[in-house]
C-alpha atoms as a printed R data frame, in Angstrom:
    type eleno elety resid chain resno      x       y      z
1   ATOM     1    CA   MET     A     1 69.883 -88.152 83.043
2   ATOM     2    CA   SER     A     2 72.003 -85.129 82.112
3   ATOM     3    CA   SER     A     3 70.614 -81.594 82.281
4   ATOM     4    CA   ASP     A     4 71.039 -81.214 78.480
5   ATOM     5    CA   GLU     A     5 68.938 -84.289 77.816
6   ATOM     6    CA   ASN     A     6 66.313 -83.076 80.265
7   ATOM     7    CA   ASN     A     7 66.151 -79.650 78.583
8   ATOM     8    CA   GLU     A     8 65.756 -81.294 75.177
9   ATOM     9    CA   ILE     A     9 62.816 -83.383 76.417
10  ATOM    10    CA   VAL     A    10 61.130 -80.385 78.026
11  ATOM    11    CA   GLU     A    11 61.564 -78.338 74.837
12  ATOM    12    CA   ASP     A    12 60.093 -81.134 72.726
13  ATOM    13    CA   GLU     A    13 56.980 -81.053 74.915
14  ATOM    14    CA   PHE     A    14 56.327 -77.437 74.017
15  ATOM    15    CA   SER     A    15 54.213 -76.502 71.038
16  ATOM    16    CA   LEU     A    16 54.578 -73.545 68.710
17  ATOM    17    CA   SER     A    17 51.159 -72.329 69.857
18  ATOM    18    CA   GLU     A    18 52.505 -71.844 73.371
19  ATOM    19    CA   LEU     A    19 55.020 -69.364 71.981
20  ATOM    20    CA   LEU     A    20 52.313 -67.263 70.315
21  ATOM    21    CA   VAL     A    21 50.406 -64.437 71.975
22  ATOM    22    CA   PRO     A    22 46.675 -63.650 71.714
23  ATOM    23    CA   ASP     A    23 45.366 -61.794 68.683
24  ATOM    24    CA   THR     A    24 44.092 -58.240 68.935
25  ATOM    25    CA   PRO     A    25 41.139 -56.853 66.942
26  ATOM    26    CA   GLU     A    26 43.570 -54.800 64.849
27  ATOM    27    CA   ILE     A    27 45.752 -57.813 64.055
28  ATOM    28    CA   LYS     A    28 42.763 -59.916 63.052
29  ATOM    29    CA   GLU     A    29 41.842 -57.334 60.409
30  ATOM    30    CA   ILE     A    30 45.129 -57.862 58.539
31  ATOM    31    CA   LYS     A    31 44.441 -59.931 55.440
32  ATOM    32    CA   SER     A    32 48.007 -60.363 54.236
33  ATOM    33    CA   ILE     A    33 51.513 -59.208 55.082
34  ATOM    34    CA   TYR     A    34 52.014 -58.321 51.414
35  ATOM    35    CA   GLU     A    35 53.771 -54.920 51.438
36  ATOM    36    CA   LYS     A    36 54.353 -55.380 55.166
37  ATOM    37    CA   GLU     A    37 57.231 -57.776 54.588
38  ATOM    38    CA   TYR     A    38 59.708 -55.501 56.350
39  ATOM    39    CA   GLU     A    39 57.800 -55.819 59.635
40  ATOM    40    CA   TYR     A    40 57.984 -59.614 59.464
41  ATOM    41    CA   SER     A    41 61.341 -59.974 57.736
42  ATOM    42    CA   GLU     A    42 62.961 -61.868 60.617
43  ATOM    43    CA   TYR     A    43 60.308 -64.591 60.553
44  ATOM    44    CA   LEU     A    44 60.239 -64.801 56.764
45  ATOM    45    CA   GLY     A    45 64.015 -64.915 56.757
46  ATOM    46    CA   ALA     A    46 64.102 -67.726 59.314
47  ATOM    47    CA   ILE     A    47 61.832 -69.856 57.132
48  ATOM    48    CA   GLU     A    48 63.478 -68.972 53.828
49  ATOM    49    CA   PHE     A    49 67.033 -69.525 55.073
50  ATOM    50    CA   SER     A    50 65.972 -72.882 56.508
51  ATOM    51    CA   ILE     A    51 64.532 -73.919 53.146
52  ATOM    52    CA   ALA     A    52 67.504 -72.676 51.119
53  ATOM    53    CA   GLY     A    53 70.014 -74.208 53.523
54  ATOM    54    CA   TYR     A    54 68.214 -77.549 53.496
55  ATOM    55    CA   TYR     A    55 68.117 -77.633 49.688
56  ATOM    56    CA   TYR     A    56 71.718 -76.510 49.256
57  ATOM    57    CA   GLU     A    57 73.388 -78.534 51.991
58  ATOM    58    CA   ASP     A    58 71.178 -81.572 52.606
59  ATOM    59    CA   ASN     A    59 68.797 -82.466 49.805
60  ATOM    60    CA   ARG     A    60 69.163 -81.240 46.225
61  ATOM    61    CA   LYS     A    61 66.144 -83.323 45.228
62  ATOM    62    CA   VAL     A    62 63.566 -81.611 47.444
63  ATOM    63    CA   LYS     A    63 60.697 -80.206 45.366
64  ATOM    64    CA   ASP     A    64 58.416 -77.222 45.821
65  ATOM    65    CA   LYS     A    65 55.506 -79.532 46.621
66  ATOM    66    CA   ASP     A    66 57.543 -81.004 49.491
67  ATOM    67    CA   VAL     A    67 58.116 -77.548 50.943
68  ATOM    68    CA   ILE     A    68 54.417 -76.729 50.589
69  ATOM    69    CA   ALA     A    69 53.483 -79.921 52.455
70  ATOM    70    CA   VAL     A    70 55.926 -79.081 55.254
71  ATOM    71    CA   LEU     A    71 54.643 -75.529 55.691
72  ATOM    72    CA   LYS     A    72 51.022 -76.652 55.695
73  ATOM    73    CA   ASN     A    73 51.822 -79.315 58.267
74  ATOM    74    CA   ILE     A    74 53.459 -76.742 60.543
75  ATOM    75    CA   LYS     A    75 50.553 -74.381 60.051
76  ATOM    76    CA   GLN     A    76 47.916 -77.009 60.854
77  ATOM    77    CA   ASN     A    77 49.752 -78.634 63.760
78  ATOM    78    CA   ARG     A    78 51.194 -75.688 65.621
79  ATOM    79    CA   ASP     A    79 49.453 -76.912 68.756
80  ATOM    80    CA   LYS     A    80 51.325 -80.243 68.685
81  ATOM    81    CA   PRO     A    81 54.541 -80.830 70.643
82  ATOM    82    CA   ILE     A    82 57.740 -79.875 68.823
83  ATOM    83    CA   SER     A    83 58.620 -83.571 68.675
84  ATOM    84    CA   PHE     A    84 55.605 -84.090 66.387
85  ATOM    85    CA   PHE     A    85 57.611 -82.693 63.480
86  ATOM    86    CA   GLU     A    86 59.892 -85.476 62.297
87  ATOM    87    CA   LYS     A    87 60.941 -84.577 58.765
88  ATOM    88    CA   ASP     A    88 64.342 -82.917 58.466
89  ATOM    89    CA   LEU     A    89 63.027 -79.773 56.759
90  ATOM    90    CA   GLU     A    90 60.220 -79.474 59.318
91  ATOM    91    CA   LYS     A    91 62.762 -79.640 62.107
92  ATOM    92    CA   GLU     A    92 64.942 -76.989 60.464
93  ATOM    93    CA   ILE     A    93 62.068 -74.548 60.081
94  ATOM    94    CA   VAL     A    94 60.496 -75.221 63.481
95  ATOM    95    CA   GLU     A    95 63.800 -74.892 65.332
96  ATOM    96    CA   SER     A    96 64.553 -71.566 63.687
97  ATOM    97    CA   LEU     A    97 61.048 -70.284 64.504
98  ATOM    98    CA   VAL     A    98 61.167 -71.475 68.115
99  ATOM    99    CA   GLU     A    99 64.370 -69.554 68.749
100 ATOM   100    CA   LEU     A   100 62.886 -66.414 67.226
101 ATOM   101    CA   LEU     A   101 59.429 -66.672 68.796
102 ATOM   102    CA   GLU     A   102 60.907 -67.106 72.259
103 ATOM   103    CA   GLU     A   103 62.439 -63.645 71.925
104 ATOM   104    CA   LYS     A   104 59.840 -61.930 69.733
105 ATOM   105    CA   PRO     A   105 56.476 -63.720 69.822
106 ATOM   106    CA   LEU     A   106 53.882 -63.302 67.092
107 ATOM   107    CA   THR     A   107 50.141 -63.549 67.524
108 ATOM   108    CA   ASN     A   108 48.381 -66.658 66.274
109 ATOM   109    CA   HIS     A   109 46.966 -64.784 63.253
110 ATOM   110    CA   GLU     A   110 50.328 -63.232 62.381
111 ATOM   111    CA   PHE     A   111 51.928 -66.687 62.465
112 ATOM   112    CA   THR     A   112 49.333 -67.877 59.955
113 ATOM   113    CA   LEU     A   113 49.935 -64.855 57.733
114 ATOM   114    CA   VAL     A   114 53.699 -65.433 57.690
115 ATOM   115    CA   LEU     A   115 53.290 -69.057 56.603
116 ATOM   116    CA   ASP     A   116 50.615 -68.083 54.065
117 ATOM   117    CA   TYR     A   117 52.958 -65.491 52.607
118 ATOM   118    CA   VAL     A   118 55.719 -68.034 51.998
119 ATOM   119    CA   LEU     A   119 53.162 -70.409 50.470
120 ATOM   120    CA   TRP     A   120 52.032 -67.603 48.173
121 ATOM   121    CA   VAL     A   121 55.608 -66.860 47.103
122 ATOM   122    CA   ILE     A   122 56.065 -70.525 46.222
123 ATOM   123    CA   ASP     A   123 52.859 -70.455 44.186
124 ATOM   124    CA   ASN     A   124 54.045 -67.254 42.539
125 ATOM   125    CA   ARG     A   125 56.907 -69.278 41.021
126 ATOM   126    CA   SER     A   126 54.649 -72.043 39.728
127 ATOM   127    CA   TRP     A   127 54.532 -70.508 36.228
128 ATOM   128    CA   VAL     A   128 58.154 -71.600 35.790
129 ATOM   129    CA   GLU     A   129 58.249 -75.092 34.315
130 ATOM   130    CA   ASP     A   130 60.367 -76.609 37.059
131 ATOM   131    CA   LYS     A   131 59.295 -78.716 40.035
132 ATOM   132    CA   GLN     A   132 62.035 -76.957 42.018
133 ATOM   133    CA   ALA     A   133 61.316 -73.427 40.787
134 ATOM   134    CA   TYR     A   134 60.981 -71.915 44.250
135 ATOM   135    CA   VAL     A   135 63.694 -73.810 46.110
136 ATOM   136    CA   LYS     A   136 66.261 -72.983 43.428
137 ATOM   137    CA   TRP     A   137 65.160 -69.357 43.270
138 ATOM   138    CA   ILE     A   138 65.281 -68.763 47.043
139 ATOM   139    CA   THR     A   139 68.671 -70.466 47.209
140 ATOM   140    CA   TYR     A   140 69.853 -68.152 44.432
141 ATOM   141    CA   VAL     A   141 68.379 -65.008 46.022
142 ATOM   142    CA   LEU     A   142 69.912 -65.781 49.428
143 ATOM   143    CA   ARG     A   143 73.251 -66.371 47.715
144 ATOM   144    CA   PHE     A   144 73.945 -69.910 48.821
145 ATOM   145    CA   PHE     A   145 75.101 -70.894 45.341
146 ATOM   146    CA   SER     A   146 78.722 -70.799 44.307
147 ATOM   147    CA   ASP     A   147 79.630 -68.423 41.465
148 ATOM   148    CA   GLU     A   148 79.513 -71.255 38.960
149 ATOM   149    CA   GLU     A   149 76.131 -72.516 40.186
150 ATOM   150    CA   GLU     A   150 74.713 -69.012 40.215
151 ATOM   151    CA   LYS     A   151 75.684 -68.391 36.594
152 ATOM   152    CA   LYS     A   152 74.201 -71.713 35.587
153 ATOM   153    CA   TYR     A   153 70.917 -70.876 37.325
154 ATOM   154    CA   GLU     A   154 70.758 -67.477 35.622
155 ATOM   155    CA   ARG     A   155 71.388 -69.012 32.212
156 ATOM   156    CA   GLN     A   156 68.626 -71.575 32.701
157 ATOM   157    CA   PHE     A   157 66.157 -69.021 34.029
158 ATOM   158    CA   LYS     A   158 66.828 -66.517 31.252
159 ATOM   159    CA   LYS     A   159 66.518 -69.228 28.621
160 ATOM   160    CA   PHE     A   160 63.047 -70.112 29.897
161 ATOM   161    CA   ALA     A   161 62.088 -66.436 30.294
162 ATOM   162    CA   ARG     A   162 62.937 -65.744 26.652
163 ATOM   163    CA   LYS     A   163 60.511 -68.475 25.630
164 ATOM   164    CA   MET     A   164 57.858 -66.666 27.672
165 ATOM   165    CA   GLY     A   165 58.598 -63.387 25.877
166 ATOM   166    CA   LEU     A   166 59.849 -61.546 28.970
167 ATOM   167    CA   SER     A   167 62.171 -58.561 28.618
168 ATOM   168    CA   GLY     A   168 65.572 -58.299 30.237
169 ATOM   169    CA   ASP     A   169 64.250 -55.860 32.829
170 ATOM   170    CA   GLN     A   170 61.401 -58.194 33.716
171 ATOM   171    CA   VAL     A   171 63.785 -61.117 34.088
172 ATOM   172    CA   ASP     A   172 66.043 -59.118 36.389
173 ATOM   173    CA   MET     A   173 63.072 -58.093 38.521
174 ATOM   174    CA   LEU     A   174 61.967 -61.718 38.816
175 ATOM   175    CA   LEU     A   175 65.513 -62.660 39.779
176 ATOM   176    CA   MET     A   176 65.326 -59.938 42.439
177 ATOM   177    CA   LYS     A   177 68.192 -57.997 40.863
178 ATOM   178    CA   ARG     A   178 67.472 -54.651 42.474
179 ATOM   179    CA   GLU     A   179 70.481 -53.023 40.847
180 ATOM   180    CA   VAL     A   180 68.760 -53.057 37.456
181 ATOM   181    CA   ALA     A   181 66.007 -50.639 38.420
182 ATOM   182    CA   GLY     A   182 68.365 -48.483 40.418
183 ATOM   183    CA   GLY     A   183 71.651 -49.166 38.702
184 ATOM   184    CA   PHE     A   184 72.419 -45.571 37.836
185 ATOM   185    CA   PHE     A   185 71.595 -44.386 41.336
186 ATOM   186    CA   ASP     A   186 73.574 -47.178 42.987
187 ATOM   187    CA   LYS     A   187 76.639 -46.091 41.042
188 ATOM   188    CA   ALA     A   188 76.087 -42.474 41.902
189 ATOM   189    CA   GLY     A   189 75.800 -43.314 45.576
190 ATOM   190    CA   PHE     A   190 72.151 -42.329 46.007
191 ATOM   191    CA   PHE     A   191 70.982 -45.721 47.231
192 ATOM   192    CA   ASP     A   192 73.454 -46.234 50.034
193 ATOM   193    CA   GLU     A   193 72.170 -47.903 53.193
194 ATOM   194    CA   GLY     A   194 70.070 -45.519 55.254
195 ATOM   195    CA   ASP     A   195 69.235 -43.282 52.297
196 ATOM   196    CA   LEU     A   196 65.674 -42.100 51.780
197 ATOM   197    CA   PHE     A   197 65.248 -43.888 48.457
198 ATOM   198    CA   GLU     A   198 66.561 -47.183 49.823
199 ATOM   199    CA   GLU     A   199 64.234 -47.156 52.819
200 ATOM   200    CA   GLU     A   200 61.264 -49.344 51.971
201 ATOM   201    CA   ASP     A   201 62.035 -49.096 48.246
202 ATOM   202    CA   PHE     A   202 61.535 -45.298 48.204
203 ATOM   203    CA   PHE     A   203 57.869 -45.346 47.203
204 ATOM   204    CA   GLU     A   204 56.430 -47.678 49.810
205 ATOM   205    CA   GLY     A   205 57.788 -45.742 52.778
206 ATOM   206    CA   ILE     A   206 56.398 -42.485 51.428
207 ATOM   207    CA   ILE     A   207 53.206 -43.446 49.669
208 ATOM   208    CA   ASP     A   208 51.820 -45.639 52.429
209 ATOM   209    CA   LYS     A   209 51.713 -42.508 54.571
210 ATOM   210    CA   THR     A   210 49.706 -40.650 51.926
211 ATOM   211    CA   GLY     A   211 47.127 -43.406 51.545
212 ATOM   212    CA   ILE     A   212 47.827 -43.955 47.866
213 ATOM   213    CA   LEU     A   213 48.452 -47.658 48.290
214 ATOM   214    CA   ASP     A   214 45.530 -49.904 49.143
215 ATOM   215    CA   GLU     A   215 46.355 -51.933 52.252
216 ATOM   216    CA   ASP     A   216 43.713 -54.525 51.419
217 ATOM   217    CA   ARG     A   217 45.500 -55.895 48.373
218 ATOM   218    CA   THR     A   218 45.782 -59.655 48.628
219 ATOM   219    CA   ALA     A   219 48.183 -62.341 47.522
220 ATOM   220    CA   ASP     A   220 46.136 -62.879 44.363
221 ATOM   221    CA   ASP     A   221 47.789 -59.791 42.840
222 ATOM   222    CA   LEU     A   222 50.647 -61.610 41.138
223 ATOM   223    CA   GLU     A   223 53.405 -59.670 39.435
224 ATOM   224    CA   THR     A   224 54.007 -62.535 37.061
225 ATOM   225    CA   GLY     A   225 50.467 -62.158 35.729
226 ATOM   226    CA   PHE     A   226 51.331 -58.612 34.722
227 ATOM   227    CA   PHE     A   227 54.508 -59.707 32.969
228 ATOM   228    CA   LEU     A   228 52.536 -62.133 30.833
229 ATOM   229    CA   MET     A   229 50.132 -59.432 29.609
230 ATOM   230    CA   THR     A   230 50.432 -57.895 26.147
231 ATOM   231    CA   ASP     A   231 51.733 -54.318 25.902
232 ATOM   232    CA   ASP     A   232 48.208 -52.975 25.393
233 ATOM   233    CA   GLU     A   233 46.909 -54.943 28.378
234 ATOM   234    CA   LYS     A   234 49.711 -53.575 30.561
235 ATOM   235    CA   PHE     A   235 48.921 -50.037 29.402
236 ATOM   236    CA   ASP     A   236 45.216 -50.398 30.212
237 ATOM   237    CA   PHE     A   237 45.848 -52.162 33.516
238 ATOM   238    CA   LEU     A   238 48.220 -49.478 34.800
239 ATOM   239    CA   MET     A   239 46.021 -46.677 33.501
240 ATOM   240    CA   ASP     A   240 43.278 -48.036 35.744
241 ATOM   241    CA   LYS     A   241 45.189 -49.384 38.746
242 ATOM   242    CA   GLY     A   242 48.684 -47.918 38.443
243 ATOM   243    CA   PRO     A   243 48.610 -45.960 41.734
244 ATOM   244    CA   ASP     A   244 48.179 -49.263 43.581
245 ATOM   245    CA   TYR     A   245 51.101 -50.900 41.758
246 ATOM   246    CA   VAL     A   246 53.974 -48.422 41.746
247 ATOM   247    CA   GLU     A   247 56.607 -51.123 41.190
248 ATOM   248    CA   LEU     A   248 54.787 -52.298 38.060
249 ATOM   249    CA   VAL     A   249 54.523 -48.730 36.733
250 ATOM   250    CA   GLN     A   250 58.286 -48.464 37.145
251 ATOM   251    CA   SER     A   251 58.853 -51.824 35.456
252 ATOM   252    CA   TYR     A   252 56.596 -50.854 32.539
253 ATOM   253    CA   VAL     A   253 58.289 -47.510 31.896
254 ATOM   254    CA   LEU     A   254 61.775 -49.002 32.188
255 ATOM   255    CA   GLU     A   255 60.770 -51.798 29.823
256 ATOM   256    CA   LEU     A   256 59.712 -49.218 27.241
257 ATOM   257    CA   MET     A   257 62.968 -47.352 27.848
258 ATOM   258    CA   GLU     A   258 64.882 -50.565 27.164
259 ATOM   259    CA   LYS     A   259 63.036 -50.827 23.842
260 ATOM   260    CA   GLU     A   260 63.745 -47.112 23.230
261 ATOM   261    CA   ASP     A   261 60.014 -46.577 22.755
262 ATOM   262    CA   PHE     A   262 59.983 -43.065 24.200
263 ATOM   263    CA   GLU     A   263 56.925 -42.128 22.145
264 ATOM   264    CA   LYS     A   264 54.941 -44.752 24.032
265 ATOM   265    CA   ILE     A   265 56.410 -43.534 27.322
266 ATOM   266    CA   GLN     A   266 55.200 -40.009 26.603
267 ATOM   267    CA   ASP     A   267 51.757 -41.252 25.619
268 ATOM   268    CA   PHE     A   268 51.495 -43.227 28.861
269 ATOM   269    CA   TYR     A   269 52.774 -40.288 30.930
270 ATOM   270    CA   LYS     A   270 50.312 -37.824 29.402
271 ATOM   271    CA   LYS     A   271 47.249 -40.063 29.785
272 ATOM   272    CA   PHE     A   272 48.216 -41.269 33.248
273 ATOM   273    CA   ASN     A   273 48.635 -37.695 34.492
274 ATOM   274    CA   GLU     A   274 45.252 -36.741 33.088
275 ATOM   275    CA   LYS     A   275 43.622 -39.518 35.069
276 ATOM   276    CA   HIS     A   276 45.786 -39.504 38.224
277 ATOM   277    CA   LYS     A   277 46.897 -35.916 38.792
278 ATOM   278    CA   ASN     A   278 49.944 -35.157 40.937
279 ATOM   279    CA   PHE     A   279 51.010 -38.783 41.294
280 ATOM   280    CA   PHE     A   280 54.590 -37.862 42.098
281 ATOM   281    CA   PRO     A   281 56.201 -41.340 41.827
282 ATOM   282    CA   LEU     A   282 55.542 -41.325 38.070
283 ATOM   283    CA   HIS     A   283 57.448 -38.046 37.675
284 ATOM   284    CA   PHE     A   284 60.421 -39.620 39.440
285 ATOM   285    CA   ILE     A   285 60.207 -42.763 37.288
286 ATOM   286    CA   MET     A   286 60.111 -40.603 34.161
287 ATOM   287    CA   GLY     A   287 63.196 -38.750 35.312
288 ATOM   288    CA   SER     A   288 64.949 -42.078 35.805
289 ATOM   289    CA   ALA     A   289 64.008 -43.179 32.283
290 ATOM   290    CA   TYR     A   290 65.425 -40.035 30.652
291 ATOM   291    CA   ILE     A   291 68.688 -39.720 32.590
292 ATOM   292    CA   GLU     A   292 70.865 -40.902 29.708
293 ATOM   293    CA   LYS     A   293 68.690 -39.821 26.775
294 ATOM   294    CA   ASP     A   294 67.951 -36.273 27.911
295 ATOM   295    CA   PRO     A   295 69.401 -35.105 31.270
296 ATOM   296    CA   THR     A   296 67.674 -31.709 30.981
297 ATOM   297    CA   LEU     A   297 64.273 -33.344 30.579
298 ATOM   298    CA   ALA     A   298 65.119 -35.754 33.392
299 ATOM   299    CA   LYS     A   299 65.833 -32.789 35.647
300 ATOM   300    CA   SER     A   300 62.443 -31.263 34.814
301 ATOM   301    CA   TYR     A   301 60.721 -34.513 35.842
302 ATOM   302    CA   PHE     A   302 62.583 -34.535 39.143
303 ATOM   303    CA   GLU     A   303 61.447 -30.947 39.726
304 ATOM   304    CA   GLU     A   304 57.864 -32.055 39.012
305 ATOM   305    CA   THR     A   305 58.339 -34.795 41.601
306 ATOM   306    CA   LEU     A   306 59.053 -32.187 44.249
307 ATOM   307    CA   LYS     A   307 56.139 -29.973 43.234
308 ATOM   308    CA   ALA     A   308 53.685 -32.874 43.324
309 ATOM   309    CA   ALA     A   309 55.048 -34.165 46.635
310 ATOM   310    CA   GLU     A   310 54.547 -30.733 48.209
311 ATOM   311    CA   LYS     A   311 50.797 -31.037 47.593
312 ATOM   312    CA   PHE     A   312 50.494 -34.060 49.897
313 ATOM   313    CA   GLU     A   313 49.833 -32.626 53.330
314 ATOM   314    CA   GLU     A   314 50.246 -36.089 54.888
315 ATOM   315    CA   PHE     A   315 53.772 -36.258 53.559
316 ATOM   316    CA   PRO     A   316 56.026 -35.448 56.589
317 ATOM   317    CA   LYS     A   317 58.156 -32.318 56.224
318 ATOM   318    CA   GLY     A   318 61.272 -34.279 57.125
319 ATOM   319    CA   MET     A   319 60.728 -36.670 54.213
320 ATOM   320    CA   LYS     A   320 59.998 -33.789 51.835
321 ATOM   321    CA   GLU     A   321 63.275 -32.185 52.781
322 ATOM   322    CA   ALA     A   322 65.147 -35.467 52.421
323 ATOM   323    CA   LEU     A   323 63.527 -35.986 49.022
324 ATOM   324    CA   ARG     A   324 64.537 -32.482 47.983
325 ATOM   325    CA   GLN     A   325 68.139 -33.001 49.063
326 ATOM   326    CA   ASN     A   326 68.420 -36.303 47.230
327 ATOM   327    CA   ILE     A   327 66.997 -34.896 44.011
328 ATOM   328    CA   GLU     A   328 69.212 -31.825 44.235
329 ATOM   329    CA   SER     A   329 72.212 -34.116 44.664
330 ATOM   330    CA   LEU     A   330 71.085 -36.195 41.729
331 ATOM   331    CA   THR     A   331 70.627 -33.243 39.375
332 ATOM   332    CA   LYS     A   332 73.962 -31.833 40.492
333 ATOM   333    CA   TYR     A   333 75.536 -35.174 39.625
334 ATOM   334    CA   LEU     A   334 73.902 -35.102 36.191
335 ATOM   335    CA   PHE     A   335 75.218 -31.690 35.214
336 ATOM   336    CA   GLU     A   336 78.469 -31.481 37.130
337 ATOM   337    CA   GLU     A   337 81.450 -31.173 34.780
338 ATOM   338    CA   PRO     A   338 84.352 -33.471 35.674
339 ATOM   339    CA   ALA     A   339 87.489 -31.649 36.739
340 ATOM   340    CA   GLU     A   340 90.199 -31.465 34.070
341 ATOM   341    CA   LYS     A   341 93.556 -32.852 34.856
342 ATOM   342    CA   PRO     A   342 96.451 -30.367 34.346
343 ATOM   343    CA   GLU     A   343 97.925 -32.435 31.521
344 ATOM   344    CA   GLU     A   344 94.573 -32.464 29.691
345 ATOM   345    CA   LYS     A   345 94.148 -28.676 29.568
346 ATOM   346    CA   ALA     A   346 96.518 -28.364 26.641
347 ATOM   347    CA   GLY     A   347 94.975 -31.343 24.892
348 ATOM   348    CA   ALA     A   348 92.366 -31.514 22.202
349 ATOM   349    CA   GLY     A   349 89.428 -30.851 24.506
350 ATOM   350    CA   LYS     A   350 88.906 -34.387 25.710
351 ATOM   351    CA   LYS     A   351 86.522 -34.736 28.617
352 ATOM   352    CA   GLY     A   352 87.326 -36.966 31.539
353 ATOM   353    CA   LYS     A   353 84.874 -39.665 32.499
354 ATOM   354    CA   LYS     A   354 83.193 -39.464 35.859
355 ATOM   355    CA   LYS     A   355 84.003 -42.392 38.093
356 ATOM   356    CA   CYS     A   356 81.049 -44.048 39.805
357 ATOM   357    CA   LYS     A   357 80.906 -46.138 42.917
358 ATOM   358    CA   THR     A   358 80.159 -49.770 42.259
359 ATOM   359    CA   GLY     A   359 78.828 -52.246 44.722
360 ATOM   360    CA   LYS     A   360 80.540 -55.600 44.846
361 ATOM   361    CA   LYS     A   361 78.482 -58.633 45.569
362 ATOM   362    CA   ALA     A   362 79.250 -60.560 48.715
363 ATOM   363    CA   SER     A   363 81.220 -63.698 48.196
364 ATOM   364    CA   ASN     A   364 79.201 -66.855 47.751
365 ATOM   365    CA   LYS     A   365 79.638 -69.977 49.737
366 ATOM   366    CA   ASP     A   366 82.101 -72.259 48.017
367 ATOM   367    CA   ALA     A   367 80.636 -75.473 46.796
368 ATOM   368    CA   GLU     A   368 81.043 -77.881 43.983
369 ATOM   369    CA   SER     A   369 78.423 -77.641 41.312
370 ATOM   370    CA   GLU     A   370 76.238 -80.717 41.037
371 ATOM   371    CA   GLU     A   371 75.026 -82.149 37.781
372 ATOM   372    CA   ASP     A   372 71.375 -82.207 38.924
373 ATOM   373    CA   PHE     A   373 71.087 -78.485 39.628
C-alpha cells in the first residue's frame, strides 16, 4: 500500500470533533456570530465557497433544501469519521473545513454557531420565490458567474423585488452591492482598503466599543422583515430600536433620499435626536444624504458627527482623530474648486469637472450561460 493511500485512510478515520477544542465559559455565552462575522470569516468563507463552487461547477440543480440537509448532517454527525460523509457537497464542505480547522481550530460551540449562521442566511433568503434563492445569491455574491449570467441574475432578482415593492437601494443592499451606500465615498477615495470607514463597515468597529449595539441580538432579527414594512412601520421601528440597527437607519434615510422626501428625513432626524441624543452615526448618515442636495448642510452634519463622537469617553482617541481626518478630507473634497486649465481662463467661465476614482470589479470566471439558471 502506498503512503498516499495510507494517509487517505488515516484521514478518513478522523472526525471533525477531533479537530475542535474544548469550549470556555465565555465562548458558551455567545448566542450567535451575527455581527461577529469578521472573526469567523475564514470558516464562513470555506463553507460558502464550497457551496457556490459546487452549484456553479458541478450541479446547477442543487436546491436550498439540499444545502440545508447537508449542513444539518455535518452539524449532527461531527463526531463521525470523515468517510461518513458521502454526498459530493458534504465532501466539499468537510474537506475545506478540515484543512482550516487543522491550522486554526474552533471550539465545539463555535463550530455549531458557524453552521447555524449559514443556515440562518439561507433561511433569510426564503422570502424569494425560488427554490435556489440562496445558492444562486451566494454564487452571485462570490462572483462565480460570468458577466452574462450575472446580468441575468440581477434582472430576475430586480423583477421579483419590484413585485415586492422594494426600492432600488433596498435591492442593492440585498444583492450586497456595497458601492450603493458608499458610492460617493468610494469615488472620492474615502473607502480605500485600510481606511477607518471601511474597517468593519465604519459603524460596527466604532459603536461596538461604545456599547451602543446589543451583542445579544439573535438571528431572528431579519433585515428582509424590515424591508417589507410600510414606511410608517419603518419609522416607528427605527424610532424605538434604531441604535441597535445602524445599517437599517442608513438604508431608511437613503431610501427617503432616493425618493427626494427630505421633509420626511428632517422629521425623522428631529424626532430621533430627541429620543436618542448624541447618536453620532445618524449625523454622519444625514451628511451622506445631503452631499449632492446641499453640501453646506452636509458639512454641518459631519461637524455634528465629530461633536457627538467626542462625548463618548469609550471612543479611543486614535479613532476620534482618524474620524476627524476623514471628515476633514471629505469636506475639503466637497468644497474644493477644481483647478482651471490655462486655455479655460479666457473662456466663458466654464468649470471643470472633478475626476473621481472608480473601482473596477474583478473579472468573473468565464463560463457559458445555461438555460436553467
